N, C-alpha and C positions, 0 to 999 in steps of 0.2 A: 505494499501500501504506499502509493505517494506521501508523503511530512507534507504539512500545509506549507505557503510558503513566509520568509519572513515577513511581518509587519511592515518595515517599508517599503518593503517591495509590493507592498500592494496600498499603502497608505498615503505617503509619500509623491508630492505633487516634485516632478523634474525638472529644469529646463526653464524652456522659455510658457510651456504652458503652463507649470506651474505658480511663475511670475505671474503671470497674466490672472491668477483661479483668488494669487492673493489679495493683489490690487482692488479687484472683483467685490471681494472680502472684507474691506476695507471701505471702498468707497458705499457699499451696500447699508456697512453700519455709520453710514453719518461720518466718521473722519477724515479731515483733509491732511496731508502727506507734503510734504515740501523737502530740494537735496539742494545746499549749498555749494557752490564747488569754488572756492575761494584761491586757486592756481588760478582757474581760466576764468573766474570772474560771472559767472552766468549760476544762474536756478532754476530749478526748473519743478512747479504744482505741480498737483494734483486738480483731477477737474474741478472737485470738490473745493480744493483752497481757491480758485478765481471764482467758483458761485459762493464762497462764503465771503470773500473778498469784494465780491459785486463785479467784478469784471466780466468782462467776455471770454470764452472756456477755448485759451489757444490750445491745439490740438497737436501741438509740437513741446508744450507746460512752458515753454521758455517766462521766464518770468524775472522781474528786478528788484532791489535793493527799494528802489524809492517809489516799488510799487507797494511797498509792505507799507514803509514811514508815512508814507506821505497820507496812509488810514488812521495810524495811529491820531487816541483819541488827547487832542493838547491837552488834559489832566492827566492822562497816565503815560502820556510819548516820553517822557525821563525816565519815569521808573522801568517800562518796555524792556526801553536801550538800557538802564544799568541793568538790570537782569539779567540779559542779553551780554554784558557782558563781564559780568562776575562769574557766571557758569564758564565764559572763551577762556579768562586768565585763571581760575580754582579748577580749572580740570573738571566739574563738575557738571552732574545733571542738572540740563537747565531746561526751566518752569516757572512759568508764571501765568498772571490771569489781570485781561487789561477788556479794554472799551476797544472797540476800535468802529468808525464811520464805514460804511458801506460806499464804495464807488459808484452803482446806479441809483438809490433810491435816498440816501443821507442817513440811512435808517442806522440806530446807534447799537452795538450788537458788543458780548460779551464775548471773548474767549481764552480757549486756556490750552497754551501751546506746551507740550515736553520735546524734546531735543536735546545730539548728543553731538559734541563736538568731537572730531579723527584730527589725529596730530600726524608731523613728520616728527623723523631721527630728535630733528633739531629742537622740539615741541613746538614748530608755527599749529595753526591751525590748518588744517587741509578745505575741510569738509565740515557742514555741519547739516546733519540727517534729524528728519522729527515728525512728529504727529499731532495735530490741531482738533479742538472739538468747540463747537458753540456752546455754551454755559449762560446763556440769555433767560432762560427760564428758569433754571435753579435760583440766580444770585435774582429776577424776583422776586423769585417765592421768599427767599432769605430776606432781600428787604422787607418784603410786609409782616416776615416774622417777627423783624427785629421792630414793627410799627408800629406791630398789635401788643410787644410785651411794653413797647415803650406808655402807649395808651394804656394799660391795664398796670402798670406803677403808677402813671399821674393817677388813674381812676382811686386805686386804695390812697394815692397819697392825700388826696383829697378829702374821701370819706372819712378817713381817720382808717379804714384796713389793715391790717399784719396780714402777710402769708407766710406760713409756712408749709418745708415738702419735708416728707423723711421718703428716702430711697432707702425701705427694707432691701431689697436682694444689694447694695455694695453700703446698707448703712450709713451713709449720707443723709448731713441733713443739711436745710436752706432756711436761712429768716430774712425777712425782708429789713429793711431799713425801718418799714411803721410799727412791725412785730417788734423788734429791737428796742426799742422809745419805749411800745408799751408793755416792754417786760424790761425798763431798764438794764437794759446788756446795751456794753459799751462794744465799738467796731471790734476793737479789737478779741472779743473773746470767741471764743467757737460754738459753737453751733452743739449746742449738749440736751439730751434728755433730763437730768440729772436736774440741770439749772432749774428748767421749767417744774418739775415735779415739785421742788424744793419751795415754790412761789405759790401749790395748791392749795387751796385753804384745806384743813384735814377734814372737815364736811363733806368737802365734795372730794375729796380722790378717790373714792370704793365708786359710786357714781359714773365720773370720771372716764375710769376705766373700763368698766363692763363698757360705754357710751363707743367706746374703743373698738373694743374686742366684737359688740356687735359689728362694726363696718367691716371689720377684719371679717365673719362669719362667710365663705363660698356660696351660703342659700340663702345670703340676706340681699339687699340691694345698694350695699357699699357706698352708705350715705352716712356720716354722722352730724351727728346734730345734739347739744347736749342743752 
């Protein structure tokens, strides 16, 4: 009976056919790729990279540094350039997140590029290869979350409500500023359950503990009231 062929002979793509499959997978995943050759002074972008920046797709993939630099958001330009130069100088992974202004519509989008510089024997950067992903939706979601948290903090301060959070899995406590003021806990005091327990009026301790246990009952509604 013939033995099964090695896995590599069956699954691994080879040559140009394998490269084409890899490029297709990257494009379908929404990733944009680029390759800059500093020796030849030229850059090659994938179709997704042209689309992301709002440029017509060049079938040859030809692009320039000016095409990238001119799309950087004015407020993020220096940081984007600094991150790039730092990775080049320190021989580390290039990773950044900044806004660009699309060339076609003028829309502002967030992108997250990651890349790696390649160097010659003398330590000179010869190439930069990387991938880029649009993160606009994620950034907007983060901004909305921060806004809601700020609004909640403002509302609790206005009505004098203190916020207390206890993560039972990791045994972490959080006290809001208003909560600390209510319990006369200075900012330098780490949240501790014992400190709160010591403040509870002795006749209220058992009813309070019973209410906490009821809130933790898996068969209950999870609501705490006292």
